[in-house]
C-alpha positions, 0 to 999 in steps of 0.5 A: 372201391371209390366213393361213387361205388357206395351209391345205392348200397347199405353203408355202415361207418364204424367209429364216431371220431374225426375220421368217422365224421369225415366219412359220413360227410363224404359218403352221404352226398353219394346217395347210399341206400342206407347210411348208419353210424356204429360205435361199439364202445365210448372213446375219448375221440367220440363226437356228440352224435346229434343234429345234422350227423344224426340225420345223415346217419343214425347212430347204433351203439353197444352189442346190438350194433353188430347186427347192423354191421353184419347186414351192411353191404360195406363197412367203413371203419375208423383207424381205431378198429383193429383186425383182432376186434371180434366184430372184425373177425365176424365180418371177415367170416361173413364176407362183408367188405371192410374199407376205410376213409383213407382207402376210399380217398386214395382210390381217386387221388393216388396219382397225385399223392406222396404217402409216408409211413413208418414206425417212427419218423413219418410225421417229421418226414411228411412235414419236411416233404410238404415244406420243401415242395412249397419252397421250390414252388410245388403247391401241395396240401398236407394231411392224413394222420397229421392234421386234416383227415383225407376225406376233408382235404381240399382239391390240390395239385399234390397231396402229402399224407402221413399214414398210420399202419391203421390207414395203410391196412385197407388200401387197394391203391398205392400212392404215386410215391410211397415213402417208408421211414422205418419198421419196428414192432408196434400196435401188435394188439391191433394187427394180431402179431409182428408179421401182421403189423409189417404186412399191414404197414407195407400194404402201402407199397403193394398196389403198384406205386410209381416209386418207393423211397425208403430209409436204407439204414433200417435193416428190418425195412430192407429185409421186408422190402426184399420179400417184395421183388420188382418194387421201384425202390429209391434207397436213401441215407446210407452207404448201402444206397451209394452202391446203386447206379443212381446217385443217392441222398445221404449225409457224410463228413468231409475230411475236415469233419464238416457233415454235408447232405450230398447227392451222390458225390455232390454237396447240397448243403451242410447238415447244420442247415437242418435244425432238427437234432439226432441222426434219425432226423438226418435220415428223415431228411434224406428220405424226404429229399429222395421223395422230392426227386421222385416227383421231378425236383432237381435237388442239386439245382434247388439246393440253395432254396432247399437249405434256406427253407429248412431254417423255416421248417414248422415245428411239430409238437411232441417230437423232441420239442425243447422247453427251456426252463429258468433253472437252466434245465432243458425239458424235452417233450417227446410224447409221441415216442411210443416204441423203444426205437423212438426213445433210443433216437431221442436219448442218442440226440441228448446223450452228450448232456446230463440226462434224465429220461422219463419212460413208461405208459400203456403196457402192450408187452413190447420187448425193451431189450433193444433199449437195454442193448443200446444203453449198454453198447453206447455206455449211456450215462443217464437216470431213467424214471419209470411211470405206470404202467410199463415203467417198472418193467422197463426199469427191470430190463435196464437195472443191471447196467452200471451207467444207468440209475433207475427211479420209480414215480407214481405218475408223470408229475412226480416224475417231473419233480424227481427229474428236476431234483436230479438233473443239474443246470445244463442237463436235460429232462426228456419225456420219451416214454417208449410206450403209448399214452392210453390208459392214463391219458386220453392221447399223446397230446394229453400226456404232453399237456400234463408234462408241461403243466408239471414243469410249470408247477414244479418250478416254484 
């Protein structure tokens, strides 16, 4: 379904955040028979619905808005509206078509789009792909879940999109190059279960992509892709990938211990050219370079320009962002860590230094066993400070580990104060919550602001 298909139809846009506003602005010029906005409840992201917006699409709120949705020909939902929402269930039962702004846009732009998704690593990989394409004279526009909503993007030769599970769920067209970074249980309340989450996430590859570049280190991702025979797969980053006929991008050490990014048996550039810490970021780079190859970039011929471009890679906030402090402690903002697997990678990146980790957030019942297993197997020495709501449960899971010290804090500022007291100069206080921000904070950016403010206030 394309935007033009909404002409003469009754259209309801469900959600009044930035995605909803973008949808209204894109749909109104098409000429729907009726265009309305719906919001079942107030959220932090809601925009004031006045002036031009109210003229284009009158707003219906509260329980009575369900009737407005049910009499619509098409419902365009914002990402926050999940499959388990009772109104979505009612719409499905009545056969009312549900789509999204991303799906409407992708139907027209799939052939010029690289779409990136994953349970972790998608923002970094999207940033890498866009930046490296620009460095080798391949103009592109970046957007989606990172930056600008797709319906607000300007015309471009190529698009590089970060796509959340929410944005993948309603797609009926796959991008030319689908990029997959990882797969782990997340957003189960939205999807309705783990299997449903994987299905919605991998809907990105279910509609005839030209190529699928994926992180071959991720066991669950490989398992799920194996259930979809016939996909044009381009594995990256692993020795598993090296067994294929095509040369693959991976990181490997020379006999002298120097780690190189390689294309098959050819050296591209030293791993040290990538300023991002952590093994997971090596994999993100390998996947990004594989995506570049999928659109025709000769990475071997362009290796000097690619290496130089990594030195100017834009910093993404809230993703292992270091914050230096006069005390000699390094505070690290990893507020985007919402699952155990992302916290594992963050801890791995700083495990060589005295380490304090602040964990906890909205409790969605996620299994923290993988975090405990990682800490035990790697014999990580660290202090974990748990904050509400899921912090106490995380601490319970790891409390028997001899190398882990656990502390509780009533809120994030208290956790920062405890971290400062317990961490020596040269050490790291890492905010990698392994849980979403909602409930106590508006979003991950709000949590980050509180973290930074607490660092400043505790310095005195």
